[in-house]
C-alpha positions as a printed NumPy array, in Angstrom:
array([[-11.543,   6.897,  17.746],
       [ -8.388,   4.783,  17.091],
       [ -7.321,   4.863,  20.542],
       [ -7.128,   1.853,  22.9  ],
       [ -6.681,  -0.413,  19.859],
       [ -4.255,  -3.352,  19.145],
       [ -2.846,  -4.087,  15.876],
       [ -1.306,  -7.331,  15.333],
       [ -0.916, -10.282,  12.748],
       [ -3.55 , -13.029,  13.23 ],
       [ -2.334, -16.05 ,  15.1  ],
       [ -3.861, -19.584,  14.767],
       [ -5.472, -19.314,  18.004],
       [ -7.696, -16.353,  16.386],
       [ -9.318, -18.711,  13.751],
       [-12.598, -19.078,  15.894],
       [-13.141, -15.437,  16.861],
       [-11.887, -14.348,  13.107],
       [-14.224, -16.602,  11.682],
       [-17.2  , -14.98 ,  14.023],
       [-16.023, -11.703,  12.927],
       [-15.824, -12.492,   8.909],
       [-19.289, -14.01 ,   9.106],
       [-20.921, -10.902,  10.659],
       [-18.818,  -8.455,   8.408],
       [-19.986, -10.47 ,   5.124],
       [-23.702, -10.096,   6.806],
       [-23.177,  -6.142,   7.477],
       [-21.36 ,  -4.5  ,   4.791],
       [-22.576,  -3.814,   1.555],
       [-19.067,  -3.441,   0.127],
       [-17.684,  -6.719,  -0.019],
       [-18.174,  -9.   ,  -2.738],
       [-18.621, -12.51 ,  -0.74 ],
       [-22.011, -12.581,   0.94 ],
       [-22.699, -14.202,   4.526],
       [-24.048, -17.173,   2.862],
       [-21.084, -17.873,   0.843],
       [-18.744, -18.101,   3.74 ],
       [-18.081, -21.877,   4.379],
       [-14.987, -21.91 ,   6.188],
       [-14.574, -23.744,   9.493],
       [-12.245, -23.224,  12.562],
       [ -9.955, -25.761,  11.513],
       [ -9.355, -24.58 ,   7.78 ],
       [ -9.229, -20.771,   9.047],
       [ -6.238, -22.099,  11.732],
       [ -4.398, -24.122,   8.328],
       [ -5.181, -20.52 ,   6.483],
       [ -3.692, -18.058,   8.964],
       [ -0.864, -20.545,   9.951],
       [  0.133, -20.718,   6.134],
       [ -0.283, -16.95 ,   5.929],
       [  2.158, -16.427,   8.569],
       [  4.402, -18.382,   6.684],
       [  4.233, -16.399,   3.589],
       [  7.028, -13.575,   3.511],
       [  5.174, -11.402,   1.156],
       [  1.419, -11.757,   2.95 ],
       [ -0.063, -10.616,   6.169],
       [ -3.161, -10.975,   8.192],
       [ -3.699,  -7.892,  10.473],
       [ -6.29 ,  -7.671,  13.014],
       [ -7.324,  -4.512,  14.947],
       [ -8.376,  -5.679,  18.59 ],
       [-10.069,  -3.44 ,  21.263],
       [-10.504,  -5.164,  24.633],
       [ -9.173,  -8.511,  22.961],
       [-12.155,  -8.5  ,  20.408],
       [-11.676,  -8.021,  16.834],
       [-13.147,  -4.804,  15.32 ],
       [-10.891,  -4.79 ,  11.969],
       [ -9.057,  -6.804,   9.509],
       [ -7.04 ,  -6.463,   6.687],
       [ -5.857,  -9.572,   4.419],
       [ -3.127,  -9.082,   2.038],
       [ -2.041, -11.401,  -0.805],
       [  0.827, -11.469,  -3.279],
       [  1.263, -13.475,  -6.676],
       [  4.879, -14.694,  -6.477],
       [  5.213, -14.68 , -10.381],
       [  8.428, -13.089, -11.182],
       [  6.823, -10.221, -13.149],
       [  4.103,  -9.357, -10.372],
       [  5.817, -10.254,  -7.149],
       [  6.763,  -6.74 ,  -6.243],
       [  2.993,  -5.789,  -5.837],
       [  0.889,  -6.762,  -2.928],
       [ -3.116,  -6.546,  -2.797],
       [ -5.219,  -6.346,   0.086],
       [ -8.845,  -6.28 ,   1.445],
       [-10.119,  -4.685,   4.634],
       [-13.183,  -4.34 ,   7.049],
       [-14.158,  -2.534,  10.24 ],
       [-16.82 ,  -4.218,  12.223],
       [-20.305,  -2.219,  12.29 ],
       [-20.347,   0.407,  14.91 ],
       [-16.796,   0.907,  15.019],
       [-16.55 ,   2.616,  11.195],
       [-15.408,   6.206,  10.806],
       [-13.639,   6.324,  14.143],
       [ -9.838,   5.965,  12.293],
       [ -9.677,   2.032,  12.732],
       [ -9.292,   1.435,   9.236],
       [ -6.847,   4.262,   8.989],
       [ -4.766,   2.866,  11.569],
       [ -4.763,  -0.569,  10.355],
       [ -4.216,   0.606,   6.842],
       [ -0.919,   2.963,   8.143],
       [  0.152,  -0.186,   9.768],
       [ -0.076,  -2.348,   6.378],
       [  1.647,   0.536,   4.496],
       [  4.426,   0.474,   6.927],
       [  4.736,  -3.067,   6.858],
       [  4.868,  -2.809,   2.847],
       [  7.595,  -0.017,   3.253],
       [ 10.144,  -2.073,   5.328],
       [  9.327,  -5.124,   2.783],
       [ 12.523,  -5.939,   0.813],
       [ 10.709,  -6.836,  -2.353],
       [  7.278,  -5.238,  -2.213],
       [  6.973,  -1.867,  -3.98 ],
       [  3.356,  -1.512,  -4.867],
       [ -0.139,  -1.607,  -2.777],
       [ -3.223,  -2.286,  -4.984],
       [ -7.016,  -2.45 ,  -3.947],
       [-10.053,  -2.865,  -5.687],
       [-13.008,  -0.488,  -4.078],
       [-16.753,  -0.464,  -5.246],
       [-17.44 ,   2.98 ,  -6.906],
       [-20.19 ,   3.851,  -4.508],
       [-17.912,   3.269,  -1.413],
       [-17.113,   7.04 ,  -1.117],
       [-15.687,   6.749,   2.639],
       [-13.466,   3.874,   1.487],
       [-12.364,   5.994,  -1.335],
       [-11.517,   9.382,   0.719],
       [ -9.382,   7.367,   3.079],
       [ -7.582,   5.705,   0.388],
       [ -6.987,   8.969,  -1.424],
       [ -6.06 ,  10.59 ,   2.015],
       [ -3.173,   8.097,   2.351],
       [ -1.658,   8.452,  -0.944],
       [ -3.419,   5.701,  -3.308],
       [ -4.438,   6.828,  -6.758],
       [ -7.209,   5.473,  -9.117],
       [ -5.52 ,   3.41 , -12.038],
       [ -8.347,   1.848, -13.323],
       [-12.066,   0.985, -13.619],
       [-13.82 ,  -2.393, -14.147],
       [-17.104,  -0.99 , -15.508],
       [-20.567,  -2.513, -14.014],
       [-18.816,  -5.482, -12.556],
       [-20.702,  -5.711,  -9.454],
       [-24.42 ,  -6.587,  -9.21 ],
       [-26.172,  -5.995,  -5.698],
       [-29.124,  -8.241,  -4.56 ],
       [-31.232,  -4.853,  -5.392],
       [-30.29 ,  -5.014,  -8.934],
       [-28.039,  -2.472,  -9.117],
       [-24.734,  -2.698, -11.149],
       [-21.621,  -0.624, -10.31 ],
       [-18.328,  -0.262, -11.17 ],
       [-14.93 ,  -1.417,  -9.353],
       [-11.916,   1.019,  -8.933],
       [ -8.532,  -0.066,  -8.954],
       [ -6.283,   1.893,  -6.648],
       [ -2.838,   1.864,  -5.941],
       [ -0.059,   3.184,  -3.966],
       [  4.255,   3.025,  -4.512],
       [  5.007,   3.515,  -0.73 ]])
């Protein structure tokens, strides 16, 4: 259940806990590109990244917390070149054991409202693995539409090669 969760922007003081969360997520999710062994960001670098993100007017890092512990994350980034700065991208995750309980929906709704209030952002884009049916359903339920597919771009450790769907929302 999404009850009793706090959603807020990450703070520099979250760096150590965020690193632990990210490392765990990379080890327990089949639908992220980065693998656990590839994550090498230390707490100091994470503090710097969070601080830089907080100062960027068109980006955010949202955390979902329950009892003060990170159980979900959404990270957005925006290319500030003139022709594309109206569009922002994001990636999100929910900790194993909390998936399927509305945490992802809650954090994504929070992000959509953030974008709606933004003076220049008009479009939200995401990439989702073609075999991540639950995530695709969440995005469709919130109004995201399929815009394209990158065919056979993701290779899993077991040899499977799958597509990557690009979905977008104009809130």
